[in-house]
C-alpha positions as CSV (number, residue, x, y, z in Angstrom):
1,M,0.0,0.0,0.0
2,E,1.5,3.3,-1.0
3,N,0.5,6.9,-0.8
4,R,1.9,9.8,-2.7
5,E,4.9,10.1,-0.4
6,G,5.6,6.3,-0.3
7,L,4.5,3.6,2.1
8,Y,1.7,4.2,4.7
9,R,2.8,3.8,8.2
10,Y,1.3,0.6,9.6
11,E,1.4,2.2,13.0
12,D,-1.2,4.8,11.9
13,I,-3.3,2.5,9.8
14,L,-3.5,-0.2,12.5
15,R,-4.3,2.3,15.2
16,A,-7.2,3.7,13.2
17,I,-8.4,0.2,12.3
18,G,-8.2,-0.7,16.0
19,R,-10.3,2.4,16.8
20,Y,-12.9,1.2,14.2
21,I,-12.9,-2.3,15.8
22,D,-13.4,-0.9,19.3
23,M,-16.1,1.6,18.2
24,N,-18.1,-1.3,16.5
25,N,-17.5,-3.9,19.2
26,I,-15.9,-6.4,16.9
27,Q,-14.1,-9.4,18.3
28,D,-12.1,-12.3,16.9
29,V,-10.5,-10.1,14.3
30,I,-8.5,-11.1,11.2
31,L,-6.9,-8.6,8.9
32,L,-5.9,-9.5,5.4
33,Q,-3.9,-7.2,3.1
34,S,-4.3,-7.3,-0.7
35,E,-3.9,-4.9,-3.6
36,D,-7.6,-3.9,-3.0
37,G,-6.9,-2.8,0.5
38,I,-7.1,-4.3,4.0
39,L,-10.0,-6.7,4.7
40,L,-11.2,-6.8,8.3
41,R,-13.2,-9.9,9.3
42,G,-14.6,-10.4,12.8
43,Y,-17.7,-11.0,14.9
44,R,-20.0,-8.7,16.7
45,P,-21.6,-10.4,19.8
46,A,-25.2,-11.4,19.6
47,A,-27.7,-8.6,20.3
48,A,-30.8,-9.2,22.4
49,G,-33.2,-11.4,20.6
50,R,-30.6,-12.6,18.1
51,H,-28.9,-16.0,18.1
52,G,-25.1,-16.1,17.8
53,P,-22.6,-13.5,16.8
54,A,-22.8,-11.5,13.5
55,L,-20.0,-11.8,10.9
56,I,-18.6,-8.4,10.1
57,Q,-16.5,-7.8,6.9
58,Y,-15.2,-4.5,5.9
59,L,-12.7,-3.6,3.1
60,F,-10.6,-0.5,3.9
61,T,-9.9,0.6,0.3
62,P,-6.8,2.7,-0.7
63,A,-9.0,5.8,-0.5
64,D,-10.1,4.8,3.0
65,L,-6.5,4.2,4.0
66,Q,-5.5,7.7,2.7
67,A,-8.3,9.2,4.7
68,I,-7.3,7.2,7.8
69,D,-3.7,8.4,7.3
70,E,-4.8,12.0,7.0
71,E,-7.1,11.7,10.1
72,S,-4.3,10.1,12.1
73,R,-2.0,13.0,11.3
74,R,-4.6,15.5,12.5
75,R,-5.3,13.5,15.7
76,R,-1.6,12.9,16.5
77,G,-0.4,14.6,19.6
78,T,-3.9,15.2,21.0
79,G,-3.4,12.7,23.7
80,S,-5.1,9.6,24.8
81,R,-8.5,9.5,26.6
82,L,-7.1,6.6,28.6
83,L,-4.5,8.9,30.2
84,G,-6.7,12.0,30.5
């Protein structure tokens, strides 16, 4: 995966994908990288009245990764809510 300046920093991309995982309560996660982007597969626990967990699949496209990279640069240095 490349952006205009070269390779994306996995540190930024994985941090942002981790945020997506946490915000959407996804568990048992697998990430697969391909030319099409990064595929996230995991499960959301069963909601009330539903049997079993729901399979979640999301493809982070190169455009998504660029947006993630830009957002992570804006957020960088704002501190963690865990420490605040």
